[in-house]
Backbone bond lengths (Angstrom), bond angles and torsions (degrees), N, CA, C in turn:
res aa  C-N    CA-C-N  psi(-1)  N-CA   C-N-CA  omega(-1)  CA-C   N-CA-C  phi
1 X - - - 1.465 - - 1.526 109.50 -
2 X 1.318 118.23 128.73 1.448 121.79 -176.26 1.526 110.89 -74.89
3 X 1.338 114.07 165.14 1.463 120.77 179.68 1.517 110.97 -59.15
4 X 1.372 117.26 -43.19 1.460 120.53 -177.87 1.523 111.65 -65.93
5 X 1.342 117.41 -36.83 1.458 120.05 177.19 1.519 110.78 -63.78
6 X 1.330 116.10 -41.10 1.459 119.13 179.18 1.520 110.97 -64.68
7 X 1.332 116.61 -41.36 1.462 120.73 176.40 1.521 109.68 -59.34
8 X 1.338 116.36 -44.25 1.461 120.68 -179.43 1.513 112.87 -60.57
9 X 1.320 116.59 -42.11 1.467 120.94 179.48 1.522 110.52 -62.89
10 X 1.332 116.67 -42.62 1.462 119.02 -178.65 1.525 111.63 -71.23
11 X 1.335 118.09 -33.94 1.467 120.27 175.15 1.523 110.50 -66.08
12 X 1.326 116.92 -40.44 1.461 120.52 177.29 1.522 110.41 -63.43
13 X 1.325 116.56 -39.71 1.470 120.50 176.91 1.526 110.44 -60.22
14 X 1.345 115.57 -45.70 1.473 119.49 177.92 1.525 111.10 -58.19
15 X 1.335 116.40 -43.80 1.461 120.92 -177.67 1.527 111.42 -63.19
16 X 1.331 116.75 -45.18 1.464 120.40 -179.67 1.530 111.40 -65.01
17 X 1.339 115.45 -40.23 1.466 118.73 177.31 1.518 110.46 -62.15
18 X 1.340 116.61 -39.94 1.460 119.92 -178.69 1.528 111.61 -67.64
19 X 1.326 117.87 -31.91 1.462 119.70 175.45 1.528 110.65 -61.61
20 X 1.320 115.38 -43.91 1.468 120.03 178.21 1.526 110.05 -65.50
21 X 1.339 115.63 -43.27 1.466 119.33 -179.53 1.525 111.53 -64.57
22 X 1.345 116.05 -34.74 1.457 119.25 178.42 1.522 111.49 -62.05
23 X 1.326 116.47 -40.28 1.462 121.07 177.90 1.528 110.62 -65.54
24 X 1.353 115.78 -45.14 1.473 119.90 179.87 1.526 110.57 -64.88
25 X 1.341 115.66 -39.43 1.463 119.64 -179.28 1.520 110.94 -62.24
26 X 1.336 116.37 -38.02 1.459 119.46 178.02 1.515 111.54 -61.48
27 X 1.345 116.46 -38.74 1.464 120.70 178.33 1.526 111.56 -67.30
28 X 1.334 116.22 -31.61 1.465 120.88 -177.61 1.522 112.82 -90.30
29 X 1.325 116.63 -6.58 1.453 119.65 179.36 1.515 114.56 81.99
30 X 1.337 118.04 19.00 1.463 121.57 178.42 1.527 109.58 -90.15
31 X 1.323 116.21 152.45 1.459 121.10 179.82 1.526 109.99 -80.80
32 X 1.345 115.58 122.92 1.456 120.56 -177.28 1.526 111.50 -65.89
33 X 1.350 117.54 -38.32 1.466 120.96 178.63 1.521 110.44 -58.04
34 X 1.316 116.44 -40.63 1.462 120.37 178.64 1.520 112.31 -65.47
35 X 1.354 116.62 -33.19 1.456 120.12 178.33 1.517 111.19 -65.49
36 X 1.339 116.57 -42.09 1.466 119.42 179.29 1.526 110.64 -62.74
37 X 1.309 116.96 -42.33 1.471 120.38 179.03 1.517 111.04 -63.14
38 X 1.341 115.09 -42.55 1.462 119.39 178.86 1.521 110.98 -63.91
39 X 1.343 116.62 -41.52 1.459 119.82 -179.67 1.523 111.31 -63.36
40 X 1.323 116.96 -40.58 1.469 120.60 179.15 1.527 110.57 -61.89
41 X 1.322 116.46 -42.72 1.467 120.29 179.13 1.528 110.71 -64.66
42 X 1.336 116.25 -44.83 1.466 120.12 179.42 1.525 111.51 -64.44
43 X 1.349 116.79 -38.40 1.460 120.73 178.66 1.520 110.75 -66.36
44 X 1.329 116.51 -36.47 1.467 120.66 179.46 1.523 110.16 -59.52
45 X 1.322 116.29 -46.00 1.460 119.83 -178.91 1.531 111.70 -80.55
46 X 1.341 116.95 -40.97 1.461 120.33 -177.07 1.516 113.20 -69.55
47 X 1.340 116.71 -55.25 1.455 120.77 179.46 1.516 111.08 -73.18
48 X 1.331 116.27 -39.02 1.469 119.60 -178.64 1.515 112.14 -60.53
49 X 1.329 116.01 -44.53 1.458 119.51 179.54 1.518 112.34 -63.54
50 X 1.333 116.55 -39.52 1.464 120.62 179.89 1.526 111.39 -67.49
51 X 1.326 117.40 -41.39 1.465 120.60 -179.75 1.524 111.15 -67.14
52 X 1.313 116.95 -38.69 1.470 119.71 176.88 1.528 109.96 -63.40
53 X 1.321 116.18 -41.87 1.469 120.25 177.38 1.525 111.20 -60.41
54 X 1.348 116.65 -40.03 1.461 120.53 178.71 1.522 110.98 -63.47
55 X 1.323 117.13 -46.74 1.459 120.61 -178.04 1.531 112.66 -65.57
56 X 1.320 116.04 -29.35 1.465 119.87 -179.51 1.530 112.74 -95.00
57 X 1.341 117.20 -0.05 1.465 119.97 -170.90 1.524 112.88 -61.09
58 X 1.328 117.36 -42.12 1.466 118.94 -176.37 1.529 112.40 -68.91
59 X 1.337 119.44 -51.53 1.473 117.74 177.70 1.523 113.13 -63.57
60 X 1.342 116.77 -33.58 1.465 119.06 178.50 1.522 111.07 -67.63
61 X 1.344 116.93 -38.88 1.464 120.23 178.00 1.519 110.78 -64.53
62 X 1.319 116.10 -42.34 1.465 119.88 178.78 1.525 111.15 -59.90
63 X 1.336 115.64 -43.01 1.458 119.67 -178.24 1.527 111.64 -72.74
64 X 1.346 116.77 -42.44 1.459 120.79 -176.49 1.521 112.21 -65.91
65 X 1.332 116.53 -41.18 1.468 120.80 -176.52 1.537 112.58 -100.01
66 X 1.328 115.94 0.98 1.471 120.72 -177.92 1.526 110.54 52.50
67 X 1.327 113.39 50.03 1.467 120.57 -176.94 1.524 109.79 -70.00
68 X 1.322 115.57 131.04 1.464 121.96 174.80 1.523 108.42 -101.42
69 X 1.331 116.34 118.18 1.459 121.08 -178.84 1.532 109.39 -71.06
70 X 1.327 115.12 132.42 1.467 120.98 -178.41 1.529 109.03 -80.60
71 X 1.315 116.53 127.56 1.463 122.62 -179.49 1.530 110.74 -86.67
72 X 1.338 116.69 154.41 1.475 119.87 -178.91 1.528 113.96 -59.49
73 X 1.344 117.19 -27.41 1.464 120.15 -177.76 1.528 112.69 -93.63
74 X 1.336 117.40 21.14 1.456 120.83 -177.99 1.529 110.27 -60.10
75 X 1.332 115.44 140.39 1.468 120.13 -177.60 1.522 112.80 -89.10
76 X 1.329 116.82 -25.53 1.467 120.77 -177.51 1.534 109.25 -62.13
77 X 1.324 118.92 122.64 1.477 120.75 -173.70 1.526 113.62 -61.72
78 X 1.331 118.57 -40.53 1.466 120.16 -178.83 1.526 110.99 -68.59
79 X 1.328 116.89 -39.11 1.461 119.80 179.56 1.522 110.56 -68.67
80 X 1.320 116.92 -38.73 1.461 120.56 176.33 1.530 110.21 -63.06
81 X 1.321 115.55 -39.52 1.472 120.11 177.31 1.522 110.79 -63.35
82 X 1.330 117.32 -43.48 1.462 120.78 179.60 1.520 111.40 -60.89
83 X 1.329 116.83 -43.33 1.463 120.38 178.36 1.531 110.78 -57.59
84 X 1.304 115.84 -46.87 1.463 120.56 -178.72 1.521 111.46 -65.91
85 X 1.350 116.77 -42.83 1.464 121.11 -178.06 1.524 111.24 -63.65
86 X 1.325 116.80 -46.46 1.468 120.72 -178.87 1.522 110.68 -66.25
87 X 1.329 116.77 -39.57 1.465 120.31 178.45 1.523 110.84 -60.83
88 X 1.323 117.13 -42.22 1.472 120.60 178.93 1.526 111.30 -65.56
89 X 1.342 116.70 -41.27 1.466 120.23 179.02 1.526 111.09 -64.05
90 X 1.331 116.38 -40.59 1.463 120.24 179.67 1.520 110.86 -66.38
91 X 1.324 116.74 -40.67 1.465 120.94 179.79 1.523 110.74 -62.77
92 X 1.324 117.29 -40.38 1.466 121.57 179.23 1.528 111.61 -61.01
93 X 1.334 116.97 -28.67 1.464 121.30 -177.53 1.522 112.81 -104.39
94 X 1.323 116.27 11.64 1.466 121.74 179.60 1.522 111.91 55.37
95 X 1.323 115.81 40.21 1.454 121.62 178.36 1.522 110.10 -113.80
96 X 1.308 115.10 153.97 1.467 120.06 172.35 1.526 108.16 -68.75
97 X 1.323 116.58 135.54 1.463 120.29 -178.90 1.527 110.26 -61.16
98 X 1.331 118.07 125.15 1.476 120.01 178.52 1.528 110.38 -64.70
99 X 1.302 115.66 157.41 1.461 119.56 169.45 1.529 108.05 -67.35
100 X 1.312 116.91 139.28 1.459 121.99 179.46 1.515 107.76 -112.52
101 X 1.323 116.68 128.30 1.457 120.33 -178.12 1.512 112.15 -135.68
102 X 1.305 115.15 166.96 1.458 122.16 177.36 1.526 108.10 -132.84
103 X 1.320 116.13 141.41 1.463 120.25 177.53 1.523 109.28 -131.62
104 X 1.308 115.78 151.84 1.462 121.18 -175.53 1.526 110.54 -81.63
105 X 1.331 116.27 119.93 1.461 120.96 179.17 1.517 109.36 -162.38
106 X 1.344 116.40 145.63 1.462 121.62 174.82 1.522 111.70 -79.29
107 X 1.330 117.03 -13.81 1.462 122.50 179.39 1.524 109.45 -85.67
108 X 1.324 117.03 120.35 1.464 121.00 178.06 1.525 108.55 -74.23
109 X 1.317 116.63 103.27 1.458 120.46 -173.42 1.520 110.36 -155.66
110 X 1.325 115.48 171.99 1.463 122.34 177.36 1.516 107.94 -157.07
111 X 1.315 116.81 156.76 1.462 120.03 176.47 1.521 110.23 -152.47
112 X 1.323 114.64 158.91 1.460 122.28 175.87 1.514 108.43 -122.07
113 X 1.311 116.64 141.29 1.453 120.72 177.97 1.522 108.56 -152.61
114 X 1.316 116.50 173.12 1.455 121.06 -179.14 1.512 111.27 138.53
115 X 1.344 115.70 162.80 1.460 121.12 -173.48 1.522 113.60 -78.26
116 X 1.335 117.82 -19.22 1.459 120.16 -178.26 1.522 109.68 -159.70
117 X 1.337 115.67 175.89 1.460 121.10 179.50 1.524 111.92 -62.35
118 X 1.332 116.85 -31.69 1.461 121.16 -177.48 1.525 113.01 -102.06
119 X 1.313 116.44 13.33 1.464 120.90 176.68 1.526 108.07 -141.70
120 X 1.327 114.64 62.92 1.465 120.33 -171.18 1.526 111.56 -119.72
121 X 1.319 113.56 165.97 1.468 122.74 177.01 1.520 108.12 -134.84
122 X 1.333 116.45 133.94 1.459 121.35 169.59 1.527 106.93 -115.60
123 X 1.317 116.01 123.01 1.466 120.90 -178.26 1.523 109.85 -117.39
124 X 1.317 115.92 134.19 1.461 122.97 179.36 1.528 108.87 -115.02
125 X 1.320 116.44 138.05 1.463 118.91 176.55 1.525 109.82 -75.25
126 X 1.324 115.61 154.54 1.463 120.49 179.00 1.529 110.81 -62.25
127 X 1.342 117.03 -35.53 1.463 120.36 179.39 1.520 110.95 -65.04
128 X 1.328 116.98 -37.77 1.462 120.74 179.57 1.525 110.39 -64.25
129 X 1.328 116.57 -46.79 1.459 120.87 -179.08 1.525 110.65 -62.61
130 X 1.315 117.09 -37.97 1.469 120.90 -179.18 1.526 112.24 -69.21
131 X 1.334 117.18 -39.26 1.465 121.39 -170.98 1.528 114.03 -85.52
132 X 1.319 117.59 -31.56 1.458 120.61 -171.94 1.531 111.89 -93.94
133 X 1.325 115.01 149.69 1.459 120.54 173.69 1.527 108.95 -77.01
134 X 1.326 116.46 173.72 1.461 119.77 -179.93 1.526 111.40 -63.87
135 X 1.330 117.50 -41.64 1.469 120.16 178.58 1.525 111.49 -62.06
136 X 1.325 115.84 -40.18 1.467 120.16 179.75 1.522 111.13 -69.91
137 X 1.331 116.92 -37.73 1.465 120.29 175.82 1.521 110.88 -64.46
138 X 1.335 116.41 -36.84 1.471 120.08 177.17 1.523 110.44 -63.36
139 X 1.342 116.89 -37.11 1.465 120.70 178.76 1.527 110.61 -65.85
140 X 1.332 116.86 -42.97 1.466 120.86 177.92 1.528 110.21 -64.28
141 X 1.334 116.23 -43.03 1.463 120.12 177.12 1.525 110.62 -61.10
142 X 1.341 116.16 -39.00 1.458 120.21 177.58 1.519 112.22 -63.18
143 X 1.328 116.27 -40.41 1.468 121.47 176.54 1.528 110.32 -56.84
144 X 1.325 115.76 -47.70 1.462 119.63 -178.32 1.532 111.25 -69.51
145 X 1.337 117.47 -35.72 1.461 120.08 178.18 1.519 111.60 -66.49
146 X 1.326 117.18 -34.67 1.465 120.29 176.42 1.530 109.59 -64.18
147 X 1.327 116.86 -42.92 1.466 120.14 176.73 1.525 111.02 -58.49
148 X 1.336 115.95 -42.13 1.460 119.88 -179.30 1.524 110.78 -68.28
149 X 1.330 117.24 -48.99 1.466 120.47 -176.07 1.526 112.05 -66.00
150 X 1.328 117.61 -27.90 1.468 121.13 176.85 1.528 112.53 -81.02
151 X 1.313 116.85 -4.93 1.471 119.91 -179.52 1.513 113.36 68.89
152 X 1.341 116.46 30.45 1.466 119.96 -176.24 1.523 112.50 -61.84
153 X 1.325 117.04 -32.61 1.460 119.80 -178.39 1.528 110.59 -64.42
154 X 1.330 115.72 -43.48 1.468 120.00 178.80 1.524 110.63 -68.11
155 X 1.337 115.91 -43.93 1.466 119.69 -178.80 1.521 111.54 -60.56
156 X 1.335 116.92 -45.80 1.467 120.25 179.71 1.520 110.99 -64.08
157 X 1.335 116.76 -36.60 1.466 120.29 178.97 1.520 111.13 -65.06
158 X 1.338 116.43 -45.87 1.461 120.06 179.38 1.523 111.17 -65.77
159 X 1.325 116.23 -38.02 1.461 119.89 178.05 1.527 110.69 -63.95
160 X 1.328 116.55 -44.88 1.462 120.23 178.35 1.527 110.85 -64.34
161 X 1.338 116.26 -39.39 1.459 119.35 178.63 1.511 111.84 -64.29
162 X 1.343 116.51 -41.72 1.464 120.89 177.77 1.520 110.78 -62.76
163 X 1.322 116.03 -44.08 1.464 120.80 179.36 1.530 110.33 -63.71
164 X 1.325 116.93 -46.13 1.461 120.44 178.88 1.522 111.25 -57.98
165 X 1.339 115.15 -42.25 1.464 119.98 -179.29 1.525 111.47 -60.24
166 X 1.318 117.18 -50.12 1.458 119.84 -175.55 1.523 113.17 -77.89
167 X 1.324 117.51 -24.61 1.470 119.24 172.34 1.524 109.61 -64.72
168 X 1.332 116.65 -47.55 1.466 120.35 177.42 1.528 110.49 -61.91
169 X 1.333 115.97 -41.27 1.461 121.71 -176.59 1.525 111.27 -65.45
170 X 1.331 117.05 -54.33 1.462 120.39 -176.20 1.524 112.07 -68.41
171 X 1.335 117.53 -31.69 1.463 119.65 177.17 1.522 110.51 -60.99
172 X 1.309 116.83 -38.77 1.469 120.36 -179.41 1.522 111.88 -76.65
173 X 1.335 116.82 -37.20 1.468 119.84 177.21 1.531 110.21 -62.93
174 X 1.322 116.40 -46.65 1.466 120.32 -179.90 1.522 111.62 -64.45
175 X 1.328 116.11 -36.10 1.465 119.47 178.76 1.525 110.76 -66.27
176 X 1.324 117.48 -39.65 1.470 121.34 176.42 1.526 110.63 -61.64
177 X 1.330 116.50 -42.85 1.464 120.27 179.62 1.530 110.94 -64.34
178 X 1.329 116.84 -41.01 1.479 120.54 178.03 1.517 110.22 -65.30
179 X 1.337 115.77 -43.18 1.464 120.27 179.83 1.529 110.78 -62.11
180 X 1.328 117.04 -43.64 1.472 120.55 179.05 1.526 111.60 -64.70
181 X 1.343 116.41 -36.89 1.464 120.01 -179.13 1.523 111.75 -66.89
182 X 1.335 117.65 -27.72 1.462 122.15 -177.82 1.528 112.61 -88.89
183 X 1.320 117.96 -6.66 1.463 120.56 -178.70 1.534 111.12 -84.84
184 X 1.301 114.47 152.99 1.467 121.22 174.97 1.518 108.46 -142.77
185 X 1.335 116.33 -166.84 1.461 119.91 -177.57 1.520 112.44 -64.70
186 X 1.336 117.33 -26.97 1.459 120.89 179.68 1.541 112.92 -88.01
187 X 1.293 116.31 2.46 1.468 119.42 -179.29 1.514 110.42 109.22
188 X 1.313 115.57 -112.89 1.464 119.77 -179.83 1.517 111.50 80.94
189 X 1.314 115.53 -146.03 1.457 120.22 -177.11 1.524 111.11 91.18
190 X 1.289 115.67 -172.56 1.462 121.21 -175.27 1.521 113.27 -78.93
191 X 1.324 117.13 -27.40 1.453 119.06 -171.72 1.528 110.07 78.18
192 X 1.342 116.57 166.56 1.472 120.04 -173.74 1.526 112.06 -61.40
193 X 1.339 116.65 -52.58 1.468 119.28 -176.42 1.531 111.40 -67.93
194 X 1.317 116.97 -38.61 1.456 119.77 176.57 1.516 111.30 -63.79
195 X 1.335 115.55 -39.30 1.464 121.25 178.68 1.524 110.67 -59.74
196 X 1.342 116.07 -47.61 1.463 120.56 -178.47 1.531 111.61 -67.54
197 X 1.321 116.42 -37.47 1.469 119.91 -179.90 1.527 111.22 -66.22
198 X 1.343 116.32 -40.31 1.468 120.06 179.02 1.521 110.24 -65.82
199 X 1.333 117.37 -40.47 1.465 120.74 177.48 1.524 110.17 -59.54
200 X 1.321 117.42 -47.26 1.465 121.16 -179.19 1.529 111.20 -62.51
201 X 1.343 115.95 -42.37 1.465 120.11 179.67 1.526 110.98 -63.24
202 X 1.337 116.29 -47.39 1.461 120.28 -179.04 1.527 111.89 -65.06
203 X 1.333 117.44 -36.95 1.461 119.96 178.21 1.521 110.79 -62.50
204 X 1.326 116.80 -41.55 1.467 120.23 179.32 1.527 111.49 -66.06
205 X 1.335 116.67 -42.39 1.467 120.47 -179.51 1.524 110.30 -66.55
206 X 1.342 116.72 -46.66 1.464 120.49 -178.75 1.536 111.51 -65.39
207 X 1.328 117.32 -37.91 1.459 120.28 178.50 1.525 110.98 -66.24
208 X 1.325 115.79 -37.94 1.462 119.55 177.26 1.527 110.30 -61.06
209 X 1.329 116.61 -44.92 1.467 120.68 179.08 1.524 111.57 -67.77
210 X 1.332 116.59 -37.67 1.464 120.66 -178.77 1.521 112.10 -68.16
211 X 1.334 116.83 -24.37 1.459 120.25 179.57 1.527 112.48 -68.02
212 X 1.326 117.49 -19.42 1.475 120.11 -178.91 1.528 111.06 -65.63
213 X 1.359 120.55 -53.61 1.473 118.81 177.49 1.526 113.13 -66.89
214 X 1.336 117.57 -31.51 1.462 119.99 177.80 1.521 110.18 -63.91
215 X 1.327 116.37 -44.90 1.468 120.68 178.59 1.525 110.91 -64.35
216 X 1.337 116.93 -38.14 1.462 120.55 179.05 1.525 110.71 -63.33
217 X 1.325 117.03 -41.88 1.464 120.33 177.22 1.522 110.56 -65.07
218 X 1.313 117.32 -39.84 1.460 121.15 178.79 1.523 111.03 -62.14
219 X 1.327 116.88 -41.26 1.472 119.95 178.45 1.528 110.45 -65.15
220 X 1.327 116.98 -39.22 1.464 120.45 179.16 1.524 110.89 -63.18
221 X 1.332 117.70 -41.86 1.464 119.29 -178.62 1.524 111.46 -69.88
222 X 1.338 117.81 -25.56 1.460 120.11 175.33 1.524 110.65 -68.83
223 X 1.332 116.89 -41.60 1.465 120.14 174.95 1.531 110.30 -60.33
224 X 1.325 116.25 -42.78 1.464 120.80 -179.40 1.528 111.02 -64.10
225 X 1.334 116.49 -41.05 1.467 119.80 179.31 1.522 111.40 -68.19
226 X 1.335 117.23 -36.76 1.472 120.74 175.99 1.529 110.52 -60.51
227 X 1.337 116.01 -45.62 1.471 120.42 -179.44 1.523 110.39 -63.85
228 X 1.324 117.06 -40.25 1.460 120.47 178.09 1.517 111.74 -65.07
229 X 1.333 116.43 -40.49 1.464 120.81 178.38 1.519 110.80 -64.90
230 X 1.338 116.26 -37.26 1.468 120.03 177.93 1.525 110.96 -63.63
231 X 1.323 117.15 -37.27 1.465 120.36 177.85 1.521 111.61 -69.62
232 X 1.332 116.58 -30.88 1.457 120.62 -178.83 1.525 112.67 -80.48
233 X 1.334 116.18 -45.44 1.466 120.43 -171.39 1.516 113.84 -119.36
234 X 1.324 117.46 -3.01 1.454 120.56 -179.19 1.512 112.01 101.88
235 X 1.333 116.29 136.56 1.459 121.19 -178.86 1.529 111.25 -63.81
236 X 1.332 117.41 -36.92 1.466 121.05 -178.22 1.522 110.93 -62.72
237 X 1.329 116.91 -42.35 1.468 120.89 179.37 1.522 111.00 -64.78
238 X 1.336 116.32 -39.40 1.465 119.85 179.63 1.524 110.49 -68.00
239 X 1.321 117.03 -38.92 1.466 121.13 178.83 1.523 110.63 -63.02
240 X 1.323 116.74 -47.40 1.463 120.64 -179.72 1.520 111.06 -64.24
241 X 1.331 116.91 -37.12 1.464 120.65 177.93 1.527 110.65 -62.82
242 X 1.331 116.84 -45.02 1.467 120.69 -179.79 1.526 111.38 -64.90
243 X 1.328 116.83 -37.62 1.466 119.80 178.29 1.521 110.61 -61.97
244 X 1.325 117.01 -45.82 1.459 120.66 -179.52 1.531 111.15 -67.46
245 X 1.330 116.05 -37.44 1.473 119.96 178.16 1.523 110.40 -64.00
246 X 1.335 116.27 -42.08 1.465 120.46 179.59 1.527 110.97 -62.86
247 X 1.319 117.11 -41.98 1.469 120.93 -178.38 1.521 112.43 -70.75
248 X 1.332 115.65 -23.00 1.470 119.44 -177.30 1.517 112.49 -103.86
249 X 1.345 116.92 12.74 1.465 119.93 -175.00 1.520 111.62 -65.90
250 X 1.340 115.87 123.99 1.465 122.81 176.73 1.524 106.95 -131.79
251 X 1.349 118.89 113.82 1.468 120.11 -179.34 1.521 111.46 -57.01
252 X 1.334 115.78 133.31 1.451 121.09 179.94 1.525 110.80 -74.31
253 X 1.340 115.93 139.80 1.451 120.74 175.70 1.516 111.19 -88.14
254 X 1.339 115.90 -18.63 1.456 119.41 -178.81 1.535 110.15 -78.12
255 X 1.338 115.92 -176.61 1.462 121.72 -177.92 1.522 111.58 -54.07
256 X 1.342 115.76 140.81 1.466 121.79 -179.70 1.525 111.38 -96.67
257 X 1.342 116.91 22.02 1.457 121.26 -173.91 1.521 112.95 -62.32
258 X 1.336 117.30 -25.72 1.462 120.55 -176.63 1.521 112.03 -107.18
259 X 1.340 116.97 21.45 1.463 120.81 -179.28 1.524 111.94 -59.76
260 X 1.348 116.81 -38.87 1.460 120.47 -179.90 1.517 111.95 -62.30
261 X 1.337 116.78 -30.18 1.455 120.44 -174.19 1.517 113.19 -86.18
262 X 1.325 118.24 -15.24 1.459 120.95 -174.36 1.517 111.61 -75.46
263 X 1.339 114.87 155.26 1.461 119.61 179.23 1.518 111.01 -72.94
264 X 1.340 117.24 -26.11 1.461 121.59 176.35 1.511 108.33 -139.75
265 X 1.316 116.73 133.42 1.457 120.10 -177.15 1.510 112.21 -125.38
266 X 1.333 118.07 -45.30 1.449 120.35 -176.19 1.522 110.05 -153.36
267 X 1.328 115.79 158.79 1.465 120.09 -176.56 1.522 113.06 -100.83
268 X 1.322 117.75 -22.35 1.460 119.38 -172.67 1.522 111.13 -78.94
269 X 1.325 115.00 153.62 1.460 121.29 174.38 1.524 107.98 -87.20
270 X 1.321 117.22 126.37 1.453 120.65 -176.37 1.520 109.13 -158.04
271 X 1.335 115.47 150.28 1.461 120.15 174.43 1.520 111.22 -62.47
272 X 1.331 116.38 -23.51 1.457 121.32 -176.83 1.529 112.05 -101.01
273 X 1.329 117.85 4.20 1.465 121.51 -179.65 1.528 109.95 -71.09
274 X 1.323 117.46 129.34 1.459 121.71 179.55 1.525 112.18 -81.91
275 X 1.345 116.74 -17.59 1.460 121.63 179.96 1.529 109.42 -126.17
276 X 1.323 118.04 142.50 1.468 119.95 174.66 1.532 109.69 -68.72
277 X 1.321 118.03 157.16 1.464 120.08 174.04 1.524 110.26 -57.76
278 X 1.319 116.78 139.77 1.461 120.20 -177.40 1.528 111.15 -59.72
279 X 1.350 116.75 -34.46 1.466 119.57 179.13 1.519 110.70 -59.02
280 X 1.338 117.18 -40.37 1.467 121.14 179.97 1.527 110.53 -71.48
281 X 1.319 116.96 -36.59 1.464 120.32 178.03 1.527 110.36 -64.57
282 X 1.327 116.49 -41.43 1.466 120.65 178.21 1.528 110.71 -64.33
283 X 1.342 115.98 -40.82 1.469 120.06 179.10 1.524 110.69 -60.55
284 X 1.343 117.08 -42.87 1.465 120.65 178.46 1.535 110.64 -62.09
285 X 1.325 116.47 -40.70 1.464 120.65 -179.23 1.528 111.74 -68.76
286 X 1.325 115.79 -36.44 1.470 119.59 179.14 1.522 111.25 -63.04
287 X 1.324 116.29 -28.46 1.460 120.33 178.03 1.525 112.00 -69.97
288 X 1.344 116.12 -15.65 1.458 120.54 179.59 1.529 112.33 -88.23
289 X 1.324 116.86 -11.28 1.467 120.41 -177.61 1.536 111.47 -72.42
């Protein structure tokens, strides 16, 4: 699905939601014209911020993790193998070969990021390259290539932008309703500072709740990427890679901004977990053998 198609789907979603909100607003006595203006403002900040983050994701990842791009003439045998493996996977999918990089970390991990399928980066930690065999590294590379070819980076960005937009929107609508409920003939209401505090509180609560479906979608795409990697490099290689990654898991002290993009993020089962437990991922892969 192209970027423009995804944009179209999310705009259509916004439009349908606004039709429902327009009906509800009429029942509550709110001005529909004001709702459209508010939604446009919220979309500007919500979607705009997410799109800017997407466009800057690759250079920011390089700077944050001090990623060193692997050159074609690299002497290290595993890195040379990774370059060749990723290039072949990209060619099979008619995609531009992503930049391949390595960053220094004790955590055996990898992630993919970038503004589009043809402007992507796959970064591998030094611990991952050291611990995994070539077949296992190919499986991890396949996992990340599936994420790229499926356009997961764009989809997650649009989803986050949509969520940000409606969190800002509903927080303000609810605050207006609370403020109106507290008013009487003598005035009253929340007042300026109370108004702003309620908006901030509601935004935090709504964002917390909105993270549940976002995390669920993220877990689903990890299962999908695992299955795709198994088809590319073999289920056994992917299983062994996940086992070694689990045993070498070291929580990062640096920014967690790219947690969604990593092949492994956390071990606990949670509604807010962006990745399924590795044990469950291995079980799914074993069913493919």
